[in-house]
N, C-alpha and C positions, 0 to 999 in steps of 0.2 A: 811368347810366340813359338810354335813348333818349328823345328828346323826344316830348311829347304835343302835339297840335294843338288850337288853340282851337276849341271847338265852337260855331259861331254859332247864334243862336236861329232856329228854323224855325217856319213857320206851324203852328198846331194841326192835327192830322190824326187820322183814325181809327186806332185801335191795330191793326186787322187789315190795314191797307194795306201795300203794299210786297211785295217778294219777292226771292228769290235765283235765280241762274242755274245752280246746281249746285255741285259741289265745286270749290273753288279749290285747296286742298292739304290733306294730312293730315300731321300731325307726330307722330312716335313717339320712343321712347327706346331707345337701344342701349347697349352697353358698349364693346367693342373697336372703335376707329374704322377701322383698316385692314381688319378682318374685314367690317365693314359695307360699306366701299367695294368690296371684292372680291366680295361676294355680289350687291349691287345693280347694279354695272356689269358684272361678269363673268357670273354665273349668269343673272340676269334681263335683262341687256342694256340697262339704262337708261343714259341719259347723266347724268354729273355736270354739272348745269346751273350750280350755284353752290357755291363753297367760301367760307363766311363763318363768323361766330361767333354764338353765342347772345347776342343783344343785351342780355339781362338778366343774363348770366353770361359775359362776354367771354373767359374762360379756357377755354371749351368750344367745340369745333367746332359748326357748323350746316351739315349737308350737305343739298343739294337735288338730287333725282334726277327726271328727267322725259324729255320728248321733245326733239327737236333744239333748239327755241327756248324751252323751259320754259313752254309755254302753260298757263294755268289749266285745271284738270281732269286734268293729267298729273303733278302734282308730289307726291312723297312725300319728306318731310324728316325728318331725325334730329338729336337731341341725343345724341351719344355720350359718356356718362359712364363711364369705365373701371371705377370702383368702385361703380357702381349695383347695388343688389340686384335680384333677379328680382321682377317684379310678378306679378299674378294677374288673369286675366280674370273678369269678373263684371258685375253690374249697375252702371249709372252710367258705362258706357264704350262707346266704339266698339270692338267686339270683333273685327271682321273688316274688312280692307281688300281690296277686290276690284279686280283689273285686267281690262280687256277685251282679248280676243285674238280673232283671226278664227275663224270656224266651221271645224271640221275640223282644228284645230291641237293639240288636247289630247293626242293620241297622241304627237306630237313632244315636247311639254312633259313628259309623264309620263316618257319615256325620258331627257330631259335632267335632270330632278330626281333620278331614280334614279342616273344616272351621277355626279352630284355629291354623292350621299349625303344628299339633302334629305328630311327626314321629310314624308310626304304621305299623304293618304287616296286612295281610288279615286274617279275622277270620278263624279258623280251628277247627276241632273236637278234643276232648280229652275225653277219657272214653265216657260217654253218654251225654256230655255237649259240648258247643262251647266256644272257648276262643279267645279274641282279645287282642293282645300284643301291647304295645306302650311305649314310653319313656317320662319321665317328663323333665323339662328344664335342669336338671343336669345330665340326662342320666340314672336315676333310672328306672329299668325295672318293669313295671306294667302290669296287665292284668284285663280285664273285662270278667267274666265267667258267662254264663247263668246257674243259679242254679234253679232247679224245685221249691224249697221251698222259694225262695227269695221274690216272690210277696206277701207272707203272712206276711212279716215283714214290719213294718211301716217305710217309708222313712222320711227324714227331709222335712217337708212340706213348710218351708220358704226359701228354697234354690233356685238357679237359674235353676235347672233341674226339668222338670215336674215329678210329683210323679210316674207316671207309668213307667218311665225309670230310676229313681234315684237309686244310689248305695244303697245296703242294707247290709252294713258292709263287713267284709272279707269273701272271699271264702276259701282261703288257702295261704300258703307260699310254695315255692320250695326251698329245701336245696340241694346244690350241694357239693358233697364230693368225695374224692378219692375212698373210699371203703364204699359201702352202708350198709354192714352187721352190723358193730358196732353201727352205728346210728340207724338202724332199731331195733336192740335189745334193745337199751335204750328206744326208743319210746314205744315199746310194753312191755318190761319187767320192765322198771323203771318208765315210765310215764303213764302207764295204757291205751295206745292207742291200737287199733285193726287194723290189716291189712285189707285194704279196696279195693285193686285192684292192678293190675300190667299191664303196657303197655310199652313194650320195656324195656328200662333202667329205667323207671319211676315206683317207688313203692309208693303207696298211703296208708296213715294211717288216722284213724279217732278217735277223742277223743269223750268221752261220751257227752260233752256239759254241760253247767250249767242249761239247761232247754230245753224243746222241741222247735225245730226250731231255736236254737241259731246260730248266725253267727260264722264263723271262726273255724270250728271244723276239718278241713282237713289240712294235710301236705303231700307234695310229696317229695320224696328223689330220687335224680338223681346222680348216680355214673359216673363221667367222669374225670378220672385223666389226660386226654390229655389237659384239659384246663389250668392246672397249678394253683398255689395258687392265690386267689384273693387278691386285695389290698383294704382294707376298708378306704375309703375317700369319697369325694363328689360324689354323684350319686350311693351310695351303702347303703345297710342295715347295721346298726351298731349292732343291736341285735333283737331277737324275744322274746317277753314275753308271757308266758303261764299262764293261770288263775287258781287260786284255790279259794275256797269259803271263806277262812279266815285264821287266824293266826295258828290255830291248824294244819290244813292240810299243810300249808307251812312248819311248823317245822317238821312234819312227813316226808314230801318229802325231806327236807334238810338232815335229818338223813339218809334216803335211799341213797341220792347222796353221802354222806360221806362214806357210806358202799361200794359204787362202786368205791371209790377212785377218784372222780371227783372234790374234793376240792371246794365246794360251799363257797361263802362269808358268813359272818354273815348277819342277817336280817338288812336291811337298810330302814329307814323311808323316803319314797318319798312323804309324805304328803297326796297324793291322793290314795296311795296304799303302801304296804310294799313289799320289794324286796329281792330276793336272786339271785346271778349271778353265772354262771359256764359255762365252755365250754364243749359241747358235744363231743364225740369221733372224729367226723369229723372236729372239729375246730370251729363250729359256736357258737357264744356267745348267750347263753340262759339266760333268766330271769324267775323266778317264781314270779308272782305278785298276791296279794290278790285283790278280787273284792272290798271290802270296804277299806276306807270309800267312795271313789268315788269323782267325780268332783264337786258335789254340796256341798262339805264340807266348801267351802269358798265363794260361790256365788250361787244364785238360778238358776234354769234351764233357765228362761227367760233372764238372764244376762250372761250366759256362754260365755267366750271369749271376753267380752266387755272391759276389762281393764287388766292391768298387775297384776297378782297375785303372791305373794311370800309366801313361807312357813314361819312360825313364826320365825324360827332362822335366816332368812335373812332380816326380816322387818327392823331391826336397820340399815341396809345398803341400804335401798331403794333409797335414793337420789343419792348415788354413782352409784348404779346399773342402775338406769334409765338414768343417764347421759352417761353411757358407751354404752347403747344399741342403735342400729340404729333405727330411727323412722320408723314406719309402719302404714299403713291404712288398716283396716279390713272392708269389705263391710257390711253395716247394713242388717239384714235379711229382705227379701221381698218375697212375694208369687211368685212362679215361673210362668213365662209366658208359656203357652201351645204351645211351638214350635213344629212343625211337620217336622221331617226329616226322611227319610227312603229310602229304595231301592225300 
């Protein structure tokens, strides 16, 4: 078990104080680890930022995909359990994970998904953007959304997708719940987000972000009790992590969550960040994660994802852990070919 961190006493504070800067990472469940690597590094063109293990189950890989340096707001992670049964989407889950792409790029992406046999819908409008929904090999629902500010963020230049089309981190997540009001109240009153739009049953909220133009500052809430409760297993999101600048802000937010009766965990050291977990009123598992120390704490940017990295408390078990993990191959970074696809 990874270490918890002593939670020092903090001054009493209002339960509605504090806030998050947007998405830190999203963690989902997969089955075949090599198929997962091939899809996210090959088809979507994300970088393997970190190869580690599930710190609660060290016999399982933990893959982190993102941009060149693994900035918060770009990281999609997976626990690949080869024998996991298929989950089902429903209430109490983050049902869609959306990536931001530059405006005008969906024609290229549509052709790419078709060329790789990826199940997808036709692009369609949402608010003032356009979204293309598709499924990964385990049935995880993803979207590519044209975001006006996406082109201003640097893509990973050494991936297989040409830079002008490449993913620019997260756009948003969609939370599906039975009743949207309690979730909306937590997002605005407890987590410092602001209402940003309404379209039918879809409510949109925006975080302040850690800086101008940061990715992953949006969350949509959809109330649909007709779906029934989702089952978290392969092809579903395990949890959504929200970013805070550091330990002080995390402790303050934890105190606020205690004041709301949400029962957050103690602070847990995840080596690359420190975490607090709780379930929001609609049942979705949330994490509060610190921006530091980041993924370069144990390897430089140029070598991210090149080898299995373990936190210090698991290093004594390295030989046993490596023997239990299925072998995988991660493609070496290479400059993207300027493929041209479009409508």
